[in-house]
PyMOL Python script that loads the backbone (N, CA, C, O; Angstrom):
from pymol import cmd

cmd.read_pdbstr("""\
ATOM      1  N   MET A   1       0.840  -1.166   0.000  1.00  0.00           N
ATOM      2  CA  MET A   1       0.000   0.000   0.000  1.00  0.00           C
ATOM      3  C   MET A   1       0.894   1.240   0.000  1.00  0.00           C
ATOM      4  O   MET A   1       1.920   1.288   0.678  1.00  0.00           O
ATOM      5  N   ILE A   2       0.489   2.217  -0.758  1.00  0.00           N
ATOM      6  CA  ILE A   2       1.175   3.503  -0.784  1.00  0.00           C
ATOM      7  C   ILE A   2       0.315   4.499  -0.024  1.00  0.00           C
ATOM      8  O   ILE A   2      -0.884   4.619  -0.275  1.00  0.00           O
ATOM      9  N   ARG A   3       0.933   5.206   0.898  1.00  0.00           N
ATOM     10  CA  ARG A   3       0.227   6.256   1.640  1.00  0.00           C
ATOM     11  C   ARG A   3       0.927   7.572   1.326  1.00  0.00           C
ATOM     12  O   ARG A   3       2.147   7.684   1.452  1.00  0.00           O
ATOM     13  N   LEU A   4       0.156   8.550   0.924  1.00  0.00           N
ATOM     14  CA  LEU A   4       0.705   9.851   0.559  1.00  0.00           C
ATOM     15  C   LEU A   4       0.011  10.923   1.378  1.00  0.00           C
ATOM     16  O   LEU A   4      -1.217  10.999   1.403  1.00  0.00           O
ATOM     17  N   ASN A   5       0.797  11.748   2.043  1.00  0.00           N
ATOM     18  CA  ASN A   5       0.282  12.914   2.753  1.00  0.00           C
ATOM     19  C   ASN A   5       0.849  14.140   2.055  1.00  0.00           C
ATOM     20  O   ASN A   5       2.066  14.291   1.949  1.00  0.00           O
ATOM     21  N   ALA A   6      -0.020  15.007   1.585  1.00  0.00           N
ATOM     22  CA  ALA A   6       0.419  16.195   0.863  1.00  0.00           C
ATOM     23  C   ALA A   6      -0.045  17.439   1.607  1.00  0.00           C
ATOM     24  O   ALA A   6      -1.243  17.668   1.771  1.00  0.00           O
ATOM     25  N   PHE A   7       0.920  18.240   2.055  1.00  0.00           N
ATOM     26  CA  PHE A   7       0.624  19.505   2.718  1.00  0.00           C
ATOM     27  C   PHE A   7       0.689  20.627   1.694  1.00  0.00           C
ATOM     28  O   PHE A   7       1.494  20.586   0.764  1.00  0.00           O
ATOM     29  N   PHE A   8      -0.159  21.619   1.871  1.00  0.00           N
ATOM     30  CA  PHE A   8      -0.043  22.821   1.055  1.00  0.00           C
ATOM     31  C   PHE A   8      -0.476  24.026   1.864  1.00  0.00           C
ATOM     32  O   PHE A   8      -1.300  23.922   2.772  1.00  0.00           O
ATOM     33  N   LYS A   9       0.093  25.176   1.519  1.00  0.00           N
ATOM     34  CA  LYS A   9      -0.206  26.429   2.210  1.00  0.00           C
ATOM     35  C   LYS A   9      -0.831  27.381   1.207  1.00  0.00           C
ATOM     36  O   LYS A   9      -0.339  27.540   0.089  1.00  0.00           O
ATOM     37  N   VAL A  10      -1.922  28.011   1.621  1.00  0.00           N
ATOM     38  CA  VAL A  10      -2.599  28.961   0.744  1.00  0.00           C
ATOM     39  C   VAL A  10      -2.120  30.373   1.058  1.00  0.00           C
ATOM     40  O   VAL A  10      -1.579  30.636   2.132  1.00  0.00           O
ATOM     41  N   LYS A  11      -2.325  31.268   0.113  1.00  0.00           N
ATOM     42  CA  LYS A  11      -1.929  32.663   0.293  1.00  0.00           C
ATOM     43  C   LYS A  11      -2.753  33.312   1.402  1.00  0.00           C
ATOM     44  O   LYS A  11      -3.891  32.919   1.662  1.00  0.00           O
ATOM     45  N   ALA A  12      -2.168  34.293   2.038  1.00  0.00           N
ATOM     46  CA  ALA A  12      -2.872  35.051   3.079  1.00  0.00           C
ATOM     47  C   ALA A  12      -4.160  35.625   2.498  1.00  0.00           C
ATOM     48  O   ALA A  12      -4.171  36.129   1.375  1.00  0.00           O
ATOM     49  N   GLY A  13      -5.228  35.546   3.257  1.00  0.00           N
ATOM     50  CA  GLY A  13      -6.508  36.079   2.815  1.00  0.00           C
ATOM     51  C   GLY A  13      -7.432  35.052   2.194  1.00  0.00           C
ATOM     52  O   GLY A  13      -8.625  35.311   2.034  1.00  0.00           O
ATOM     53  N   VAL A  14      -6.900  33.882   1.840  1.00  0.00           N
ATOM     54  CA  VAL A  14      -7.738  32.813   1.288  1.00  0.00           C
ATOM     55  C   VAL A  14      -8.438  32.125   2.458  1.00  0.00           C
ATOM     56  O   VAL A  14      -7.792  31.725   3.426  1.00  0.00           O
ATOM     57  N   THR A  15      -9.745  31.990   2.367  1.00  0.00           N
ATOM     58  CA  THR A  15     -10.519  31.420   3.469  1.00  0.00           C
ATOM     59  C   THR A  15     -10.653  29.900   3.335  1.00  0.00           C
ATOM     60  O   THR A  15     -10.449  29.328   2.265  1.00  0.00           O
ATOM     61  N   THR A  16     -11.000  29.276   4.448  1.00  0.00           N
ATOM     62  CA  THR A  16     -11.264  27.837   4.445  1.00  0.00           C
ATOM     63  C   THR A  16     -12.389  27.510   3.475  1.00  0.00           C
ATOM     64  O   THR A  16     -12.326  26.506   2.764  1.00  0.00           O
ATOM     65  N   ALA A  17     -13.411  28.346   3.441  1.00  0.00           N
ATOM     66  CA  ALA A  17     -14.536  28.122   2.531  1.00  0.00           C
ATOM     67  C   ALA A  17     -14.079  28.135   1.076  1.00  0.00           C
ATOM     68  O   ALA A  17     -14.565  27.340   0.271  1.00  0.00           O
ATOM     69  N   GLN A  18     -13.164  29.015   0.732  1.00  0.00           N
ATOM     70  CA  GLN A  18     -12.650  29.066  -0.641  1.00  0.00           C
ATOM     71  C   GLN A  18     -11.863  27.800  -0.971  1.00  0.00           C
ATOM     72  O   GLN A  18     -11.994  27.253  -2.066  1.00  0.00           O
ATOM     73  N   VAL A  19     -11.055  27.341  -0.037  1.00  0.00           N
ATOM     74  CA  VAL A  19     -10.281  26.111  -0.262  1.00  0.00           C
ATOM     75  C   VAL A  19     -11.229  24.938  -0.456  1.00  0.00           C
ATOM     76  O   VAL A  19     -11.059  24.145  -1.382  1.00  0.00           O
ATOM     77  N   LYS A  20     -12.224  24.824   0.412  1.00  0.00           N
ATOM     78  CA  LYS A  20     -13.181  23.719   0.308  1.00  0.00           C
ATOM     79  C   LYS A  20     -13.958  23.782  -1.002  1.00  0.00           C
ATOM     80  O   LYS A  20     -14.238  22.744  -1.602  1.00  0.00           O
ATOM     81  N   ALA A  21     -14.310  24.978  -1.451  1.00  0.00           N
ATOM     82  CA  ALA A  21     -15.038  25.114  -2.713  1.00  0.00           C
ATOM     83  C   ALA A  21     -14.211  24.569  -3.876  1.00  0.00           C
ATOM     84  O   ALA A  21     -14.760  24.016  -4.829  1.00  0.00           O
ATOM     85  N   LEU A  22     -12.902  24.726  -3.795  1.00  0.00           N
ATOM     86  CA  LEU A  22     -12.024  24.250  -4.865  1.00  0.00           C
ATOM     87  C   LEU A  22     -11.673  22.769  -4.736  1.00  0.00           C
ATOM     88  O   LEU A  22     -11.356  22.123  -5.735  1.00  0.00           O
ATOM     89  N   THR A  23     -11.724  22.231  -3.540  1.00  0.00           N
ATOM     90  CA  THR A  23     -11.236  20.865  -3.333  1.00  0.00           C
ATOM     91  C   THR A  23     -12.325  19.821  -3.100  1.00  0.00           C
ATOM     92  O   THR A  23     -12.044  18.626  -3.200  1.00  0.00           O
ATOM     93  N   ASP A  24     -13.542  20.223  -2.797  1.00  0.00           N
ATOM     94  CA  ASP A  24     -14.602  19.249  -2.499  1.00  0.00           C
ATOM     95  C   ASP A  24     -14.808  18.246  -3.631  1.00  0.00           C
ATOM     96  O   ASP A  24     -14.931  17.047  -3.377  1.00  0.00           O
ATOM     97  N   GLU A  25     -14.846  18.717  -4.869  1.00  0.00           N
ATOM     98  CA  GLU A  25     -15.052  17.804  -5.996  1.00  0.00           C
ATOM     99  C   GLU A  25     -13.852  16.864  -6.154  1.00  0.00           C
ATOM    100  O   GLU A  25     -14.025  15.674  -6.420  1.00  0.00           O
ATOM    101  N   LEU A  26     -12.653  17.389  -5.992  1.00  0.00           N
ATOM    102  CA  LEU A  26     -11.447  16.562  -6.081  1.00  0.00           C
ATOM    103  C   LEU A  26     -11.486  15.439  -5.053  1.00  0.00           C
ATOM    104  O   LEU A  26     -11.199  14.286  -5.373  1.00  0.00           O
ATOM    105  N   VAL A  27     -11.840  15.780  -3.819  1.00  0.00           N
ATOM    106  CA  VAL A  27     -11.912  14.774  -2.756  1.00  0.00           C
ATOM    107  C   VAL A  27     -12.971  13.728  -3.092  1.00  0.00           C
ATOM    108  O   VAL A  27     -12.723  12.528  -2.977  1.00  0.00           O
ATOM    109  N   GLU A  28     -14.144  14.184  -3.507  1.00  0.00           N
ATOM    110  CA  GLU A  28     -15.245  13.265  -3.819  1.00  0.00           C
ATOM    111  C   GLU A  28     -14.870  12.297  -4.937  1.00  0.00           C
ATOM    112  O   GLU A  28     -15.098  11.092  -4.821  1.00  0.00           O
ATOM    113  N   LEU A  29     -14.298  12.819  -6.014  1.00  0.00           N
ATOM    114  CA  LEU A  29     -13.939  11.963  -7.152  1.00  0.00           C
ATOM    115  C   LEU A  29     -12.775  11.033  -6.812  1.00  0.00           C
ATOM    116  O   LEU A  29     -12.751   9.884  -7.255  1.00  0.00           O
ATOM    117  N   SER A  30     -11.822  11.513  -6.040  1.00  0.00           N
ATOM    118  CA  SER A  30     -10.671  10.687  -5.674  1.00  0.00           C
ATOM    119  C   SER A  30     -11.074   9.517  -4.799  1.00  0.00           C
ATOM    120  O   SER A  30     -10.463   8.451  -4.872  1.00  0.00           O
ATOM    121  N   ARG A  31     -12.085   9.698  -3.978  1.00  0.00           N
ATOM    122  CA  ARG A  31     -12.573   8.601  -3.132  1.00  0.00           C
ATOM    123  C   ARG A  31     -13.127   7.456  -3.969  1.00  0.00           C
ATOM    124  O   ARG A  31     -13.189   6.321  -3.497  1.00  0.00           O
ATOM    125  N   LYS A  32     -13.529   7.739  -5.203  1.00  0.00           N
ATOM    126  CA  LYS A  32     -14.103   6.723  -6.085  1.00  0.00           C
ATOM    127  C   LYS A  32     -13.044   5.958  -6.877  1.00  0.00           C
ATOM    128  O   LYS A  32     -13.363   4.968  -7.537  1.00  0.00           O
ATOM    129  N   ASP A  33     -11.781   6.407  -6.818  1.00  0.00           N
ATOM    130  CA  ASP A  33     -10.712   5.724  -7.544  1.00  0.00           C
ATOM    131  C   ASP A  33     -10.567   4.286  -7.053  1.00  0.00           C
ATOM    132  O   ASP A  33     -10.650   4.014  -5.855  1.00  0.00           O
ATOM    133  N   GLU A  34     -10.350   3.378  -7.990  1.00  0.00           N
ATOM    134  CA  GLU A  34     -10.179   1.967  -7.644  1.00  0.00           C
ATOM    135  C   GLU A  34      -9.014   1.799  -6.673  1.00  0.00           C
ATOM    136  O   GLU A  34      -7.925   2.327  -6.899  1.00  0.00           O
ATOM    137  N   GLY A  35      -9.248   1.072  -5.610  1.00  0.00           N
ATOM    138  CA  GLY A  35      -8.206   0.799  -4.634  1.00  0.00           C
ATOM    139  C   GLY A  35      -8.009   1.884  -3.587  1.00  0.00           C
ATOM    140  O   GLY A  35      -7.229   1.709  -2.650  1.00  0.00           O
ATOM    141  N   ASN A  36      -8.703   2.994  -3.736  1.00  0.00           N
ATOM    142  CA  ASN A  36      -8.554   4.091  -2.782  1.00  0.00           C
ATOM    143  C   ASN A  36      -9.115   3.691  -1.422  1.00  0.00           C
ATOM    144  O   ASN A  36     -10.262   3.255  -1.324  1.00  0.00           O
ATOM    145  N   LYS A  37      -8.318   3.838  -0.387  1.00  0.00           N
ATOM    146  CA  LYS A  37      -8.744   3.505   0.983  1.00  0.00           C
ATOM    147  C   LYS A  37      -9.245   4.740   1.732  1.00  0.00           C
ATOM    148  O   LYS A  37      -9.927   4.614   2.749  1.00  0.00           O
ATOM    149  N   GLY A  38      -8.915   5.916   1.242  1.00  0.00           N
ATOM    150  CA  GLY A  38      -9.356   7.136   1.913  1.00  0.00           C
ATOM    151  C   GLY A  38      -8.764   8.369   1.261  1.00  0.00           C
ATOM    152  O   GLY A  38      -7.658   8.333   0.722  1.00  0.00           O
ATOM    153  N   TYR A  39      -9.496   9.439   1.315  1.00  0.00           N
ATOM    154  CA  TYR A  39      -9.033  10.701   0.740  1.00  0.00           C
ATOM    155  C   TYR A  39      -9.796  11.801   1.452  1.00  0.00           C
ATOM    156  O   TYR A  39     -11.015  11.908   1.318  1.00  0.00           O
ATOM    157  N   ASP A  40      -9.087  12.607   2.201  1.00  0.00           N
ATOM    158  CA  ASP A  40      -9.728  13.658   2.978  1.00  0.00           C
ATOM    159  C   ASP A  40      -8.888  14.924   2.944  1.00  0.00           C
ATOM    160  O   ASP A  40      -7.702  14.896   2.618  1.00  0.00           O
ATOM    161  N   LEU A  41      -9.521  16.020   3.284  1.00  0.00           N
ATOM    162  CA  LEU A  41      -8.841  17.301   3.415  1.00  0.00           C
ATOM    163  C   LEU A  41      -8.930  17.728   4.868  1.00  0.00           C
ATOM    164  O   LEU A  41     -10.007  17.727   5.464  1.00  0.00           O
ATOM    165  N   PHE A  42      -7.788  18.092   5.430  1.00  0.00           N
ATOM    166  CA  PHE A  42      -7.728  18.564   6.811  1.00  0.00           C
ATOM    167  C   PHE A  42      -7.071  19.936   6.836  1.00  0.00           C
ATOM    168  O   PHE A  42      -6.201  20.239   6.020  1.00  0.00           O
ATOM    169  N   GLU A  43      -7.500  20.755   7.780  1.00  0.00           N
ATOM    170  CA  GLU A  43      -6.885  22.063   7.987  1.00  0.00           C
ATOM    171  C   GLU A  43      -6.099  22.025   9.294  1.00  0.00           C
ATOM    172  O   GLU A  43      -6.588  21.514  10.302  1.00  0.00           O
ATOM    173  N   SER A  44      -4.897  22.559   9.279  1.00  0.00           N
ATOM    174  CA  SER A  44      -4.079  22.593  10.482  1.00  0.00           C
ATOM    175  C   SER A  44      -4.751  23.441  11.562  1.00  0.00           C
ATOM    176  O   SER A  44      -5.324  24.492  11.275  1.00  0.00           O
ATOM    177  N   THR A  45      -4.672  22.976  12.781  1.00  0.00           N
ATOM    178  CA  THR A  45      -5.213  23.747  13.908  1.00  0.00           C
ATOM    179  C   THR A  45      -4.154  24.653  14.520  1.00  0.00           C
ATOM    180  O   THR A  45      -4.462  25.490  15.368  1.00  0.00           O
ATOM    181  N   THR A  46      -2.907  24.487  14.091  1.00  0.00           N
ATOM    182  CA  THR A  46      -1.816  25.282  14.661  1.00  0.00           C
ATOM    183  C   THR A  46      -1.146  26.215  13.663  1.00  0.00           C
ATOM    184  O   THR A  46      -0.441  27.143  14.058  1.00  0.00           O
ATOM    185  N   GLN A  47      -1.365  25.971  12.355  1.00  0.00           N
ATOM    186  CA  GLN A  47      -0.727  26.789  11.326  1.00  0.00           C
ATOM    187  C   GLN A  47      -1.792  27.315  10.367  1.00  0.00           C
ATOM    188  O   GLN A  47      -2.273  26.567   9.516  1.00  0.00           O
ATOM    189  N   PRO A  48      -2.160  28.561  10.487  1.00  0.00           N
ATOM    190  CA  PRO A  48      -3.185  29.121   9.605  1.00  0.00           C
ATOM    191  C   PRO A  48      -2.807  28.974   8.130  1.00  0.00           C
ATOM    192  O   PRO A  48      -1.663  29.205   7.738  1.00  0.00           O
ATOM    193  N   GLY A  49      -3.791  28.585   7.329  1.00  0.00           N
ATOM    194  CA  GLY A  49      -3.571  28.477   5.892  1.00  0.00           C
ATOM    195  C   GLY A  49      -2.865  27.218   5.436  1.00  0.00           C
ATOM    196  O   GLY A  49      -2.531  27.095   4.258  1.00  0.00           O
ATOM    197  N   VAL A  50      -2.629  26.273   6.343  1.00  0.00           N
ATOM    198  CA  VAL A  50      -1.962  25.019   5.978  1.00  0.00           C
ATOM    199  C   VAL A  50      -2.999  23.901   5.974  1.00  0.00           C
ATOM    200  O   VAL A  50      -3.765  23.734   6.922  1.00  0.00           O
ATOM    201  N   PHE A  51      -3.001  23.144   4.883  1.00  0.00           N
ATOM    202  CA  PHE A  51      -3.957  22.058   4.690  1.00  0.00           C
ATOM    203  C   PHE A  51      -3.202  20.782   4.366  1.00  0.00           C
ATOM    204  O   PHE A  51      -2.035  20.808   3.976  1.00  0.00           O
ATOM    205  N   LEU A  52      -3.900  19.657   4.537  1.00  0.00           N
ATOM    206  CA  LEU A  52      -3.319  18.338   4.285  1.00  0.00           C
ATOM    207  C   LEU A  52      -4.327  17.484   3.543  1.00  0.00           C
ATOM    208  O   LEU A  52      -5.486  17.378   3.944  1.00  0.00           O
ATOM    209  N   PHE A  53      -3.871  16.872   2.453  1.00  0.00           N
ATOM    210  CA  PHE A  53      -4.674  15.845   1.780  1.00  0.00           C
ATOM    211  C   PHE A  53      -4.202  14.519   2.288  1.00  0.00           C
ATOM    212  O   PHE A  53      -4.719  13.480   1.877  1.00  0.00           O
TER     213      PHE A  53
END
""", "prot")
cmd.dss("prot")
cmd.show_as("cartoon", "prot")
cmd.util.cbc("prot")
cmd.orient("prot")
């Protein structure tokens, strides 16, 4: 099994709602990929603007 954690940081002023609007479809479609065990988006609680797939 391959496990990939991808962090990314958004520009100052970009809201969580904007990030979710751009990534919700990606997350939904990726969950349907054959063999996919999980695909989620998380926001850091300690670093503003940092997200994890």
